[in-house]
KOLRO-357675 format. One record per residue: residue number from 1; x, y, z of N, C-alpha, C in turn; residue in three letters. Coordinates in Angstrom, 3 decimals, decimal comma, padded with zeros to 6 digits. Each point is the difference from the previous one (the first is absolute). Layout:
> NUM_X_Y_Z_X_Y_Z_X_Y_Z_ALA .
...
//
This chain:
> 1_000,817_-001,204_000,000_-000,817_001,204_000,000_000,850_001,254_000,000_MET .
> 2_001,089_-000,043_000,784_000,854_001,180_000,050_000,653_000,270_-001,345_ARG .
> 3_000,385_-001,093_-000,683_000,623_000,159_-001,315_-000,959_000,621_-000,982_THR .
> 4_-001,236_-000,495_-000,044_-000,974_000,534_-000,936_-000,333_001,446_000,326_GLU .
> 5_-000,092_000,303_001,311_-000,298_001,384_000,377_001,130_000,925_-000,393_ALA .
> 6_001,253_-000,487_000,208_001,149_000,826_-000,368_000,046_000,252_-001,487_GLY .
> 7_-000,279_-001,050_-000,794_000,009_000,163_-001,446_-001,129_000,916_-000,448_ARG .
> 8_-001,150_-000,080_000,682_-001,102_000,889_-000,344_000,348_001,453_000,245_GLY .
> 9_000,648_000,288_001,124_000,413_001,378_000,295_001,015_000,492_-001,014_ARG .
> 10_000,955_-000,873_-000,368_001,008_000,407_-000,969_-000,625_000,228_-001,368_ARG .
> 11_-001,008_-000,832_-000,355_-000,679_000,211_-001,272_-000,739_001,324_-000,025_GLY .
> 12_-000,626_000,349_001,137_-000,693_001,280_000,076_000,982_001,160_-000,111_PHE .
> 13_001,146_-000,121_000,690_001,004_001,064_-000,067_000,563_000,135_-001,400_LEU .
> 14_000,202_-001,136_-000,688_000,502_000,060_-001,377_-000,984_000,728_-000,893_ALA .
> 15_-001,296_-000,323_000,133_-001,008_000,672_-000,819_-000,059_001,480_000,315_ALA .
> 16_000,120_000,339_001,287_-000,036_001,409_000,383_001,195_000,757_-000,559_ALA .
> 17_001,182_-000,639_000,029_001,196_000,646_-000,528_-000,128_000,256_-001,491_LEU .
> 18_-000,515_-000,980_-000,737_-000,156_000,155_-001,440_-001,032_001,078_-000,318_LEU .
> 19_-001,090_000,036_000,761_-001,010_001,035_-000,216_000,572_001,380_000,270_SER .
> 20_000,818_000,110_001,050_000,604_001,285_000,327_000,965_000,451_-001,083_ALA .
> 21_000,764_-000,954_-000,561_000,939_000,357_-001,062_-000,736_000,515_-001,221_ALA .
> 22_-001,068_-000,692_-000,374_-000,772_000,438_-001,160_-000,660_001,349_000,258_ALA .
> 23_-000,533_000,187_001,214_-000,640_001,274_000,324_000,998_001,142_-000,011_ALA .
> 24_001,222_-000,274_000,469_001,019_001,051_000,039_000,391_000,441_-001,397_ALA .
> 25_000,164_-000,958_-000,919_000,401_000,364_-001,355_-001,121_000,717_-000,735_THR .
> 26_-001,242_-000,484_000,142_-001,116_000,695_-000,638_-000,203_001,377_000,616_HIS .
> 27_000,188_000,085_001,330_-000,127_001,294_000,661_001,051_000,985_-000,454_GLY .
> 28_001,210_-000,492_-000,260_001,074_000,879_-000,475_-000,344_000,569_-001,367_ALA .
> 29_-000,589_-000,835_-000,880_-000,403_000,501_-001,310_-001,073_001,067_000,123_TRP .
> 30_-000,976_-000,232_000,893_-001,063_000,988_000,159_000,553_001,312_000,538_ALA .
> 31_000,905_-000,089_000,986_000,583_001,211_000,562_000,844_000,733_-001,025_ALA .
> 32_000,718_-000,772_-000,828_000,852_000,614_-001,017_-000,844_000,773_-001,012_GLU .
> 33_-001,095_-000,634_-000,467_-000,833_000,659_-000,993_-000,690_001,219_000,582_GLU .
> 34_-000,438_-000,080_001,274_-000,665_001,133_000,616_000,949_001,168_000,215_ALA .
> 35_001,267_-000,307_000,252_000,971_001,059_000,279_000,661_000,532_-001,252_ALA .
> 36_-000,276_-000,604_-001,134_000,553_000,524_-001,242_001,271_-000,657_-000,437_GLY .
> 37_000,204_-001,265_000,351_001,180_-000,718_-000,488_000,900_-000,415_001,129_GLY .
> 38_000,969_-000,871_-000,279_000,858_-000,546_001,036_000,892_001,031_000,642_PRO .
> 39_000,454_000,974_-000,741_000,902_000,983_000,587_-000,734_000,855_001,020_GLN .
> 40_-001,279_000,330_-000,275_-000,761_000,772_000,964_-000,267_-000,819_001,247_ALA .
> 41_-000,137_-001,334_-000,152_-000,300_-000,840_001,142_001,143_-000,037_000,995_ALA .
> 42_001,234_000,147_-000,454_001,133_-000,063_000,909_000,546_001,383_000,325_VAL .
> 43_-000,650_001,025_-000,478_000,442_001,331_000,333_000,887_000,587_-001,065_GLY .
> 44_000,735_001,031_000,375_000,801_000,729_-000,975_001,235_-000,775_-000,431_ALA .
> 45_000,435_-000,926_000,852_001,214_-000,739_-000,344_-000,300_-001,042_-001,070_GLN .
> 46_000,730_000,027_-001,093_-000,190_-000,958_-001,085_000,945_-001,177_000,224_VAL .
> 47_-000,507_-001,227_000,127_000,874_-001,148_000,225_000,873_-000,272_-001,210_PRO .
> 48_001,196_-000,464_000,258_000,926_-000,309_-001,087_-000,477_-001,241_-000,745_ALA .
> 49_000,202_-000,014_-001,303_-000,355_-001,162_-000,815_000,994_-001,123_000,266_ALA .
> 50_-000,494_-001,206_-000,001_000,866_-001,157_000,226_-000,645_-001,219_-000,637_PHE .
> 51_000,781_-001,065_-000,124_-000,525_-001,268_-000,475_000,132_-000,241_-001,485_GLY .
> 52_000,590_000,937_-000,748_000,124_-000,210_-001,442_000,849_-001,231_-000,319_ALA .
> 53_000,904_-000,342_000,888_000,904_-001,135_-000,214_-000,427_-001,228_000,796_ASP .
> 54_-001,296_-000,148_000,279_-000,463_-001,062_000,901_000,371_-001,397_-000,485_TRP .
> 55_000,125_-000,191_-001,305_000,331_-001,326_-000,515_001,443_-000,409_000,297_GLN .
> 56_000,820_000,950_000,410_001,389_-000,314_000,344_000,203_-000,129_001,507_SER .
> 57_-001,059_000,120_000,774_000,120_-000,128_001,453_000,312_-001,446_000,376_TRP .
> 58_000,919_-000,176_000,939_000,406_-001,326_000,448_-000,178_-000,110_001,515_HIS .
> 59_-000,421_-001,180_000,432_-000,219_-000,221_001,432_001,311_000,003_000,776_ALA .
> 60_001,049_-000,581_-000,576_001,317_-000,062_000,644_-000,106_-000,558_001,413_ALA .
> 61_-000,791_-001,061_000,161_-000,204_-000,572_001,331_001,072_-001,022_000,328_ASN .
> 62_000,123_-000,312_001,286_001,015_-000,936_000,481_-000,638_-000,832_001,108_ASP .
> 63_-000,324_-001,265_-000,292_-000,683_-000,835_000,980_000,887_-000,343_001,195_VAL .
> 64_001,300_000,254_-000,109_000,868_-000,232_001,149_-000,083_001,141_001,010_SER .
> 65_-000,648_001,107_-000,373_-000,226_001,119_000,920_-001,189_-000,359_000,887_ASP .
> 66_000,282_-000,629_001,139_-001,066_-000,542_000,841_-000,913_001,081_000,554_MET .
> 67_000,549_001,155_000,327_-000,834_001,083_000,526_-001,023_000,444_-001,040_ALA .
> 68_000,429_000,065_-001,258_-000,912_000,387_-001,073_-001,098_-001,041_-000,186_SER .
> 69_000,361_-001,278_000,021_-000,995_-001,063_-000,165_-000,992_000,010_001,164_VAL .
> 70_000,487_000,267_001,202_-000,896_000,080_001,156_-000,986_001,150_-000,145_GLN .
> 71_000,486_001,146_-000,449_-000,913_001,128_-000,225_-000,999_-000,333_-001,107_ARG .
> 72_000,464_-000,715_-001,028_-000,903_-000,397_-001,071_-001,088_-000,941_000,496_GLY .
> 73_000,331_-000,902_000,924_-001,009_-000,879_000,587_-001,040_000,806_000,750_ALA .
> 74_000,448_000,995_000,740_-000,944_000,886_000,701_-000,894_000,719_-000,992_ARG .
> 75_000,580_000,495_-001,086_-000,791_000,711_-001,012_-001,037_-000,925_-000,634_ASN .
> 76_000,408_-001,228_-000,301_-000,925_-000,935_-000,639_-001,184_-000,303_000,904_PHE .
> 77_000,277_-000,281_001,258_-001,087_-000,329_000,932_-000,935_001,191_000,171_VAL .
> 78_000,548_001,202_000,006_-000,814_001,188_000,258_-000,829_000,416_-001,207_SER .
> 79_000,530_-000,157_-001,232_-000,659_000,573_-001,166_-000,394_-001,007_-001,083_TYR .
> 80_000,548_-001,210_000,025_-000,236_-000,945_-001,095_-000,805_-001,225_000,409_CYS .
> 81_000,135_-000,425_001,255_-000,601_-001,254_000,432_-001,521_000,044_-000,014_LEU .
> 82_-000,580_001,177_000,013_-001,448_000,094_-000,059_-000,577_-000,574_-001,277_GLY .
> 83_000,801_-000,032_-001,084_-000,475_-000,504_-001,293_000,841_-001,148_-000,548_CYS .
> 84_001,291_000,000_000,274_000,920_-000,952_-000,622_000,510_-001,034_001,013_HIS .
> 85_000,189_-001,207_-000,479_000,545_-001,086_000,815_001,438_-000,307_-000,395_SER .
> 86_000,669_-000,745_000,874_001,299_-000,619_-000,287_-000,171_-001,481_000,321_LEU .
> 87_-000,694_-000,717_-000,866_-000,475_-001,332_000,339_001,090_-001,059_000,059_LYS .
> 88_001,227_000,333_-000,394_001,098_-000,958_000,092_000,974_000,339_001,127_TYR .
> 89_-000,351_000,953_000,820_000,875_000,432_001,099_-000,751_-000,138_001,314_GLU .
> 90_000,645_-000,583_000,990_-000,592_-000,117_001,335_000,504_001,137_000,900_ARG .
> 91_-000,824_000,363_000,964_000,417_001,022_000,955_001,251_-000,435_000,758_TRP .
> 92_000,073_-001,283_000,353_001,155_-000,495_000,751_001,277_000,094_-000,818_SER .
> 93_-000,078_-000,301_-001,301_001,184_000,094_-000,861_000,429_001,451_-000,141_ARG .
> 94_-000,977_000,889_-000,144_000,321_001,422_-000,098_000,719_000,476_001,259_LEU .
> 95_-000,527_-000,394_001,176_000,612_000,425_001,261_001,407_-000,566_000,147_ALA .
> 96_000,188_-001,254_-000,421_001,319_-000,623_000,111_001,018_000,694_-000,896_GLN .
> 97_-000,358_000,244_-001,247_000,938_000,603_-000,946_000,293_001,453_000,326_ASP .
> 98_-000,998_000,729_000,496_000,159_001,434_000,242_000,432_000,308_001,427_LEU .
> 99_000,170_-001,036_000,821_000,445_000,221_001,370_-001,027_000,713_000,852_GLY .
> 100_-001,272_-000,316_-000,209_-001,072_000,622_000,779_-000,306_-000,885_001,207_VAL .
> 101_000,159_000,506_001,226_-000,315_-000,816_001,188_-001,475_-000,382_000,023_PRO .
> 102_-000,334_-001,145_000,581_-001,410_-000,436_000,054_-000,930_001,047_000,611_PRO .
> 103_000,467_000,708_001,016_-000,860_001,001_000,637_-000,347_001,121_-000,968_ARG .
> 104_001,000_000,487_-000,743_-000,263_001,064_-000,966_-000,817_-000,497_-001,182_LEU .
> 105_000,219_-001,259_-000,400_-000,807_-000,567_-001,084_-001,469_-000,002_000,392_LEU .
> 106_-000,290_-000,449_001,213_-001,373_-000,072_000,471_-000,594_001,395_000,192_GLN .
> 107_000,825_000,919_000,460_-000,493_001,327_000,347_-000,158_000,915_-001,205_GLN .
> 108_000,940_-000,059_-000,955_000,045_001,004_-001,061_-000,368_-000,515_-001,387_ASP .
> 109_000,097_-001,291_-000,249_-000,203_-000,503_-001,358_-001,184_-000,943_-000,126_LEU .
> 110_-000,117_-000,962_000,888_-001,049_-001,010_-000,122_-001,393_000,622_000,121_LEU .
> 111_-000,886_-000,251_-000,953_-001,388_000,451_000,140_-000,696_-000,745_001,140_PRO .
> 112_-001,046_000,570_000,555_-000,715_-000,675_001,099_-000,506_-001,375_-000,418_PRO .
> 113_000,315_-000,987_000,817_-000,470_-001,358_-000,264_000,943_-000,849_-000,805_GLY .
> 114_000,973_000,584_-000,690_000,939_-000,782_-000,799_001,090_-000,598_000,887_ASP .
> 115_000,538_-001,131_-000,439_001,078_-000,687_000,702_001,292_000,118_-000,804_LYS .
> 116_001,152_-000,044_000,670_001,279_000,116_-000,731_000,183_-001,063_-001,078_PRO .
> 117_-000,584_-001,180_000,179_000,181_-001,069_-000,985_-000,885_000,175_-001,232_ALA .
> 118_-000,906_000,962_000,016_-000,901_000,190_-001,130_000,678_000,775_-001,116_GLN .
> 119_-000,543_-000,171_-001,213_000,474_000,777_-001,141_-000,536_001,430_000,114_TYR .
> 120_000,668_000,919_-000,689_-000,379_001,409_000,058_-001,113_000,230_-001,022_ILE .
> 121_-001,218_000,044_000,488_-001,167_000,091_-000,879_-000,810_001,252_000,328_LEU .
> 122_-000,561_000,605_-001,045_-000,850_001,163_000,194_-001,352_-000,425_000,564_THR .
> 123_-000,656_000,933_000,646_-001,331_-000,264_000,544_-001,101_000,327_-000,999_SER .
> 124_000,348_000,593_-001,130_-001,027_000,428_-000,954_-000,571_-001,210_-000,747_MET .
> 125_-001,301_-000,218_000,071_-000,597_-001,101_-000,755_000,146_000,223_-001,498_PRO .
> 126_000,305_-001,067_-000,726_000,216_000,114_-001,440_-001,251_000,501_-000,717_ALA .
> 127_-001,175_-000,420_000,477_-001,244_000,440_-000,642_-000,194_001,507_000,141_ALA .
> 128_000,326_000,541_001,175_-000,126_001,447_000,205_001,007_000,758_-000,862_ASP .
> 129_001,222_-000,525_-000,071_001,015_000,644_-000,836_-000,436_000,033_-001,461_ALA .
> 130_-000,609_-001,076_-000,453_-000,484_-000,058_-001,380_-001,080_001,049_-000,235_GLN .
> 131_-000,880_000,192_000,970_-001,065_000,997_-000,128_000,560_001,414_000,027_ASP .
> 132_000,975_000,246_000,864_000,524_001,353_000,180_000,929_000,427_-001,128_TRP .
> 133_000,874_-000,903_-000,431_001,046_000,366_-000,953_-000,197_-000,583_-001,401_PHE .
> 134_-000,909_-000,961_-000,118_-000,157_-000,680_-001,274_000,954_-001,160_-000,161_GLY .
> 135_000,895_-000,190_000,958_000,945_-001,115_-000,006_000,542_-000,180_001,413_LYS .
> 136_000,524_-001,180_000,267_000,580_-000,262_001,315_001,436_000,517_000,049_THR .
> 137_000,370_000,780_001,015_001,389_000,460_000,099_000,961_-001,172_-000,010_PRO .
> 138_001,090_000,089_-000,744_000,903_-001,158_-000,153_000,804_-000,286_001,264_PRO .
> 139_000,375_-001,250_000,150_000,948_-000,367_001,049_001,364_000,575_-000,372_ASP .
> 140_000,725_000,519_000,990_001,254_000,710_-000,279_001,253_-000,794_000,368_LEU .
> 141_-000,158_-001,276_000,339_001,171_-000,755_000,429_001,086_-000,028_-001,073_THR .
> 142_-000,381_-000,273_-001,228_000,967_-000,143_-001,093_-000,031_001,177_-000,969_LEU .
> 143_-000,644_001,088_000,385_-000,150_001,124_-000,917_001,346_000,620_-000,365_MET .
> 144_000,921_000,085_000,942_001,302_000,595_-000,291_000,778_-000,837_-001,008_ALA .
> 145_-000,155_-001,317_000,040_000,690_-000,863_-000,959_-000,698_000,018_-001,355_ARG .
> 146_-001,325_000,121_000,022_-000,748_-000,030_-001,254_000,132_001,311_-000,765_ALA .
> 147_-000,055_001,119_000,707_000,004_001,307_-000,644_001,336_000,731_000,113_ARG .
> 148_000,737_-000,275_001,064_001,265_000,698_000,204_-000,144_001,106_001,032_GLY .
> 149_001,095_000,298_000,685_-000,023_001,019_001,037_-000,253_001,391_-000,572_GLN .
> 150_000,577_000,295_-001,153_-000,186_001,327_-000,594_-001,462_000,229_-000,376_ASP .
> 151_-000,669_-001,038_-000,477_-001,420_000,117_-000,350_-000,813_000,400_001,226_TYR .
> 152_000,216_-000,689_001,121_-000,748_000,310_001,215_000,307_001,408_000,489_LEU .
> 153_001,266_000,381_-000,064_000,394_001,335_000,445_-000,666_001,074_-000,859_TYR .
> 154_000,038_-000,162_-001,299_-000,622_000,967_-000,902_-001,516_000,021_000,179_GLN .
> 155_-000,588_-001,162_000,237_-001,444_-000,063_000,187_-000,427_000,815_001,217_PHE .
> 156_000,699_-000,156_001,111_-000,375_000,705_001,223_000,332_001,483_-000,060_LEU .
> 157_000,841_000,402_-000,946_000,395_001,406_-000,090_-000,766_000,781_-001,068_ARG .
> 158_-000,810_-000,660_-000,837_-000,591_000,702_-001,146_-001,527_000,026_000,036_THR .
> 159_-000,593_-000,013_001,179_-001,435_000,247_000,107_-000,271_001,482_-000,209_PHE .
> 160_-001,135_000,296_-000,612_-000,395_001,392_-000,205_-001,519_000,099_-000,035_TYR .
> 161_-000,524_001,201_000,203_-001,436_000,222_-000,002_-000,577_-000,187_-001,401_LEU .
> 162_-001,145_-000,665_-000,051_-000,697_-000,194_-001,259_-001,496_-000,095_000,304_ASP .
> 163_-000,733_001,063_-000,278_-001,420_000,040_000,336_-000,830_-000,955_-000,849_SER .
> 164_000,579_-000,562_-001,057_-000,753_-000,899_-000,870_-000,051_-001,425_000,538_ALA .
> 165_000,773_-000,328_001,020_000,030_-001,356_000,535_-000,900_-000,115_001,221_THR .
> 166_-000,359_-001,218_000,336_-000,891_-000,238_001,127_000,644_000,378_001,324_GLN .
> 167_001,306_-000,219_000,111_000,705_000,303_001,249_000,525_001,424_000,048_THR .
> 168_-000,078_000,724_-001,103_000,517_001,356_-000,036_001,490_000,075_-000,206_GLY .
> 169_000,627_-001,125_-000,307_001,454_-000,030_-000,187_000,343_-000,923_-001,159_ALA .
> 170_001,173_000,239_-000,592_000,500_-000,840_-001,082_001,493_-000,179_000,203_ASN .
> 171_000,628_-000,744_-000,893_001,402_-000,333_000,189_000,701_-000,079_-001,344_ASN .
> 172_001,218_000,539_-000,073_000,753_-000,041_-001,246_000,557_-001,392_-000,282_LEU .
> 173_000,459_-000,680_001,036_000,605_-001,318_-000,195_-001,048_-001,042_-000,368_ARG .
> 174_-001,198_000,129_000,563_-001,086_-000,928_-000,298_-001,260_000,821_-000,264_LEU .
> 175_-000,171_000,507_-001,219_-001,163_000,842_-000,308_-001,317_-000,734_000,256_PRO .
> 176_-000,990_000,768_000,445_-001,338_-000,527_000,296_000,035_-001,032_001,121_ALA .
> 177_000,950_000,122_000,915_000,068_-000,923_001,119_-001,253_000,120_000,865_THR .
> 178_-000,435_-001,123_000,559_-001,165_-000,001_000,885_000,379_000,388_001,420_ALA .
> 179_001,285_000,118_000,274_000,458_000,304_001,354_-000,074_001,493_000,270_MET .
> 180_-000,637_000,405_001,090_000,016_001,419_000,371_001,364_000,392_000,569_PRO .
> 181_000,233_001,289_000,069_001,283_000,478_000,529_-000,090_000,034_001,521_HIS .
> 182_000,217_-001,154_000,630_-000,157_-000,098_001,448_001,113_000,719_000,756_VAL .
> 183_001,066_000,367_-000,683_001,109_000,712_000,648_-000,081_001,507_-000,232_LEU .
> 184_-001,149_000,487_-000,453_-000,112_001,426_-000,312_000,160_000,877_001,235_SER .
> 185_-000,385_-000,510_001,171_000,169_000,794_001,210_001,471_000,208_000,332_GLU .
> 186_000,853_-000,903_-000,458_001,437_000,119_000,240_000,678_000,818_-001,092_LEU .
> 187_-000,312_-000,300_-001,243_000,652_000,678_-001,124_-000,611_001,354_-000,298_GLU .
> 188_-001,295_000,144_000,243_-000,715_001,178_-000,473_-000,685_-000,308_-001,314_GLY .
> 189_-000,561_001,011_-000,611_-000,728_-000,159_-001,256_000,709_000,739_-001,113_LEU .
> 190_000,071_-000,626_-001,159_000,644_000,622_-001,148_-000,811_-000,301_-001,249_LYS .
> 191_000,176_000,815_-001,007_-000,682_-000,234_-001,269_001,035_-000,172_-001,103_ARG .
> 192_-000,408_-000,699_-001,038_000,880_-000,237_-001,144_-000,255_001,061_-001,059_ALA .
> 193_001,064_000,589_-000,488_-000,085_001,007_-001,058_000,436_-000,643_-001,306_VAL .
> 194_-000,845_000,128_-001,022_000,279_-000,600_-001,302_000,263_001,086_-001,036_TYR .
> 195_000,765_-000,362_-001,004_000,237_000,876_-001,143_-000,422_-000,730_-001,276_ARG .
> 196_-000,246_000,768_-001,021_-000,400_-000,577_-001,278_001,231_-000,366_-000,817_GLN .
> 197_-000,002_-001,198_-000,524_001,121_-000,468_-000,821_-000,547_-000,538_-001,314_ALA .
> 198_000,775_000,172_-001,048_-000,430_-000,457_-001,323_-000,023_-001,516_-000,050_ALA .
> 199_-001,034_-000,531_-000,651_-000,127_-001,437_-000,164_-000,620_-000,322_-001,343_GLY .
> 200_-000,238_-001,264_-000,242_-000,590_-000,447_-001,262_-001,253_-000,805_000,289_THR .
> 201_-001,105_000,383_-000,604_-001,263_-000,713_000,184_-000,003_-001,272_-000,822_ALA .
> 202_-001,068_-000,792_000,179_-000,090_-001,281_-000,708_-000,057_000,194_-001,511_ALA .
> 203_-000,600_001,105_-000,454_-000,113_000,254_-001,439_001,255_000,633_-000,584_ALA .
> 204_001,021_000,176_000,825_001,237_000,585_-000,484_000,044_001,506_000,111_GLY .
> 205_-001,050_000,598_000,571_-000,014_001,456_000,144_000,738_000,417_001,266_ARG .
> 206_000,638_001,158_-000,061_000,684_000,541_001,168_-001,024_000,477_001,014_ALA .
> 207_000,282_-000,246_001,264_-000,903_000,408_001,069_000,812_000,305_001,243_THR .
> 208_-000,619_000,690_000,918_000,648_000,304_001,274_-000,545_-000,934_001,072_ASP .
> 209_000,884_-000,477_000,876_-000,432_-000,852_001,096_000,652_000,491_001,291_LYS .
> 210_-000,708_-000,130_001,120_000,568_000,464_001,272_001,130_-000,906_000,470_PRO .
> 211_001,078_000,613_000,440_001,157_-000,725_000,518_000,340_000,582_001,364_VAL .
> 212_000,266_-000,870_000,965_000,314_000,469_001,341_001,241_000,875_-000,012_PHE .
> 213_-000,093_001,133_000,722_001,124_000,926_000,060_000,604_000,061_001,398_ASP .
> 214_-000,824_000,243_001,020_000,517_000,085_001,358_-001,158_-000,033_001,000_HIS .
> 215_000,352_-000,108_001,280_-000,966_000,086_001,088_000,020_001,405_000,598_PHE .
> 216_-001,140_000,391_000,545_-000,091_001,219_000,791_-000,663_-000,330_001,331_GLU .
> 217_000,632_000,422_001,088_-000,545_-000,263_001,323_-001,170_000,934_000,274_GLN .
> 218_-001,111_-000,591_000,454_-001,193_000,786_000,310_-000,136_000,235_001,503_ILE .
> 219_000,217_-001,066_000,769_-000,115_000,101_001,454_001,120_-000,818_000,624_ALA .
> 220_000,624_000,500_001,050_001,097_-000,741_000,640_-000,532_-001,160_000,829_PRO .
> 221_000,861_-000,966_000,239_-000,340_-001,120_000,863_000,659_000,147_001,356_GLY .
> 222_-000,155_-001,029_000,832_000,599_000,045_001,333_001,512_-000,194_-000,045_ARG .
> 223_000,510_-000,556_-001,099_001,433_-000,226_-000,136_000,583_000,949_-001,036_LEU .
> 224_001,249_000,342_000,186_000,709_000,758_-001,021_000,281_-000,918_-001,186_SER .
> 225_000,432_000,594_-001,112_000,291_-000,809_-001,192_001,085_-001,039_000,291_ALA .
> 226_001,026_000,403_000,748_001,086_-000,931_000,313_-000,476_-001,112_000,930_ALA .
> 227_-000,820_000,352_000,986_-000,495_-001,009_000,935_-000,950_-000,975_-000,690_ASP .
> 228_-000,824_000,519_-000,914_-000,907_-000,901_-000,717_000,787_-000,927_-000,924_TYR .
> 229_001,040_000,518_-000,608_000,843_-000,842_-000,842_000,619_-001,127_000,824_ASP .
> 230_000,460_000,321_001,211_000,562_-001,025_000,882_-001,073_-001,007_000,409_SER .
> 231_-001,207_000,490_000,242_-001,119_-000,877_000,358_-000,255_-001,013_-001,116_PHE .
> 232_-000,032_000,475_-001,237_-000,256_-000,891_-001,134_001,149_-000,983_-000,178_VAL .
> 233_001,228_000,475_000,110_001,156_-000,890_-000,160_-000,004_-001,098_001,064_ARG .
> 234_-000,331_000,356_001,240_-000,061_-001,013_001,055_-001,084_-001,030_-000,292_ASP .
> 235_-001,150_000,461_-000,481_-001,105_-000,910_-000,314_000,388_-000,954_-001,130_THR .
> 236_000,623_000,537_-001,040_000,446_-000,840_-001,114_001,093_-000,968_000,471_VAL .
> 237_000,854_000,463_000,886_001,050_-000,857_000,542_-000,609_-001,190_000,742_ASN .
> 238_-001,051_000,259_000,763_-000,680_-001,086_000,710_-000,628_-000,982_-000,979_PHE .
> 239_-000,660_000,501_-001,043_-000,614_-000,886_-000,986_001,058_-000,804_-000,754_LEU .
> 240_001,177_000,593_-000,191_001,104_-000,734_-000,627_000,453_-001,134_000,910_ASP .
> 241_000,100_000,276_001,296_000,351_-001,058_000,958_-001,037_-001,118_-000,016_TYR .
> 242_-001,293_000,363_000,040_-001,064_-000,999_000,056_000,020_-000,898_-001,235_VAL .
> 243_000,370_000,559_-001,157_000,008_-000,789_-001,233_001,017_-001,128_000,045_SER .
> 244_001,052_000,150_000,816_000,992_-001,066_000,188_000,701_000,226_001,333_GLU .
> 245_-000,566_-000,504_001,097_000,564_000,277_001,326_001,432_-000,473_000,191_PRO .
> 246_000,442_-000,967_-000,789_001,344_-000,555_000,192_001,033_000,630_-000,924_THR .
> 247_-000,350_001,067_-000,715_000,914_000,497_-001,018_001,305_000,534_000,590_GLN .
> 248_-000,050_000,607_001,186_001,241_000,496_000,609_000,927_-001,158_000,336_THR .
> 249_-000,546_-001,067_000,613_000,810_-001,174_000,323_000,478_-000,690_-001,273_ALA .
> 250_-000,851_-000,031_-001,017_000,387_-000,638_-001,272_001,193_000,714_-000,628_ARG .
> 251_-000,041_001,324_000,006_001,111_000,750_-000,593_001,278_-000,170_000,799_ARG .
> 252_-000,126_-000,023_001,334_001,189_-000,195_000,835_000,591_-001,391_-000,210_ALA .
> 253_-000,872_-001,006_-000,105_000,477_-001,365_-000,233_000,568_-000,154_-001,399_LEU .
> 254_-000,546_000,745_-000,950_000,468_-000,104_-001,373_001,467_000,357_-000,155_GLY .
> 255_000,472_000,944_000,790_001,417_000,381_-000,057_000,880_-001,191_000,362_VAL .
> 256_-000,386_-000,717_001,076_000,803_-001,146_000,422_-000,095_-001,150_-001,010_TRP .
> 257_-001,145_-000,159_-000,614_-000,151_-001,047_-001,023_000,915_000,273_-001,187_VAL .
> 258_000,060_001,258_-000,430_000,866_000,357_-001,123_001,465_-000,213_000,374_VAL .
> 259_000,382_000,386_001,226_001,374_-000,214_000,446_000,334_-001,487_000,055_LEU .
> 260_-000,935_-000,819_000,466_000,227_-001,455_000,039_000,205_-000,552_-001,405_PHE .
> 261_-000,822_000,447_-000,936_000,129_-000,485_-001,376_001,339_000,407_-000,601_LEU .
> 262_000,458_001,199_000,322_001,305_000,430_-000,509_001,122_-000,866_000,559_LEU .
> 263_-000,046_-000,253_001,314_001,027_-000,839_000,621_-000,071_-001,423_-000,546_VAL .
> 264_-001,232_-000,528_-000,129_-000,159_-001,357_-000,533_000,503_-000,087_-001,429_PHE .
> 265_-000,238_001,033_-000,793_000,493_000,011_-001,382_001,521_-000,015_-000,028_THR .
> 266_000,604_000,777_000,898_001,463_000,030_000,073_000,549_-001,371_000,389_TRP .
> 267_-000,635_-000,655_000,990_000,444_-001,333_000,410_-000,194_-001,014_-001,130_LEU .
> 268_-001,120_000,100_-000,714_-000,241_-000,920_-001,116_001,033_000,204_-001,090_ALA .
> 269_000,396_001,253_-000,221_001,029_000,265_-001,004_001,333_-000,600_000,414_TRP .
> 270_000,342_000,064_001,303_001,241_-000,602_000,488_-000,013_-001,511_-000,190_LEU .
> 271_-001,154_-000,637_000,295_-000,106_-001,454_-000,186_000,139_-000,369_-001,473_VAL .
> 272_-000,667_000,787_-000,854_000,085_-000,267_-001,436_001,442_000,132_-000,495_LYS .
> 273_000,698_001,014_000,475_001,386_000,191_-000,443_000,880_-001,152_000,464_ARG .
> 274_-000,283_-000,520_001,233_000,794_-001,108_000,518_-000,227_-001,276_-000,816_GLU .
> 275_-001,257_-000,248_-000,379_-000,316_-001,209_-000,763_000,525_000,068_-001,425_TYR .
> 276_000,038_001,177_-000,571_000,357_000,132_-001,418_001,438_000,475_-000,234_TRP .
> 277_000,782_000,093_001,068_001,336_000,525_-000,185_000,887_-000,893_-000,876_LYS .
> 278_-000,194_-001,342_000,077_000,793_-000,895_-000,822_-000,444_-000,017_-001,453_ASP .
> 279_-001,269_000,331_-000,234_-000,523_000,023_-001,367_000,590_001,159_-000,773_VAL .
> 280_000,105_001,125_000,674_000,537_001,184_-000,656_001,519_000,023_000,074_HIS .
//
């Protein structure tokens, strides 16, 4: 009963968070239009343009940075677990690898009713997710291996306001994404500025098409740009760890394996030379 009640509360909180994110983005558009544009909404100061080079952004994460992975675990539990699962990772394995004491695991990470031996699963029912988003949010255990760390980093950094979508937000890395910008309270709100570029229509006629140019900040978030960047990098670092928890040990062991093969090759060459010395 406690487990079901805990999952029910978490499901309600997840729905409330998503509703708040959508309301915030739609509200920002309404305020912007009423005030006469994004620059009027933020006052006389015009935000600097940024993001034109978003496709060259790199996560540059390091899973051996344990402090970063620990912060990423905190970020995931706080902002991602309401919708996404890590169905191939257990809480106990996470605590063991990240050096989280049992008391802190129970106090700060484990949802109410969950046990350390359980897999990390979201409380959101799949049927509700299908109704709300049109699809079930994907499991993120292997997402870093399937898409790459840079993809995840760019995805979390390129949300922008879009009044034409149901959630009020869109994404450059994954256009028409069903995911709302749940980190908008941290990053703030920004809009995408497009420019017209020459193109070719299907009939061979020249035409103009909108091409992304840069982002403009509309409203600040609770974090500075540098702090939000660190937040995203830590989160991606954690997802990279989850995709292969043994990768740090594998790389460390790989060095010794290569050294063994080199020594064994040298010894095999000495034996071969000894056996064939009379032939040559």
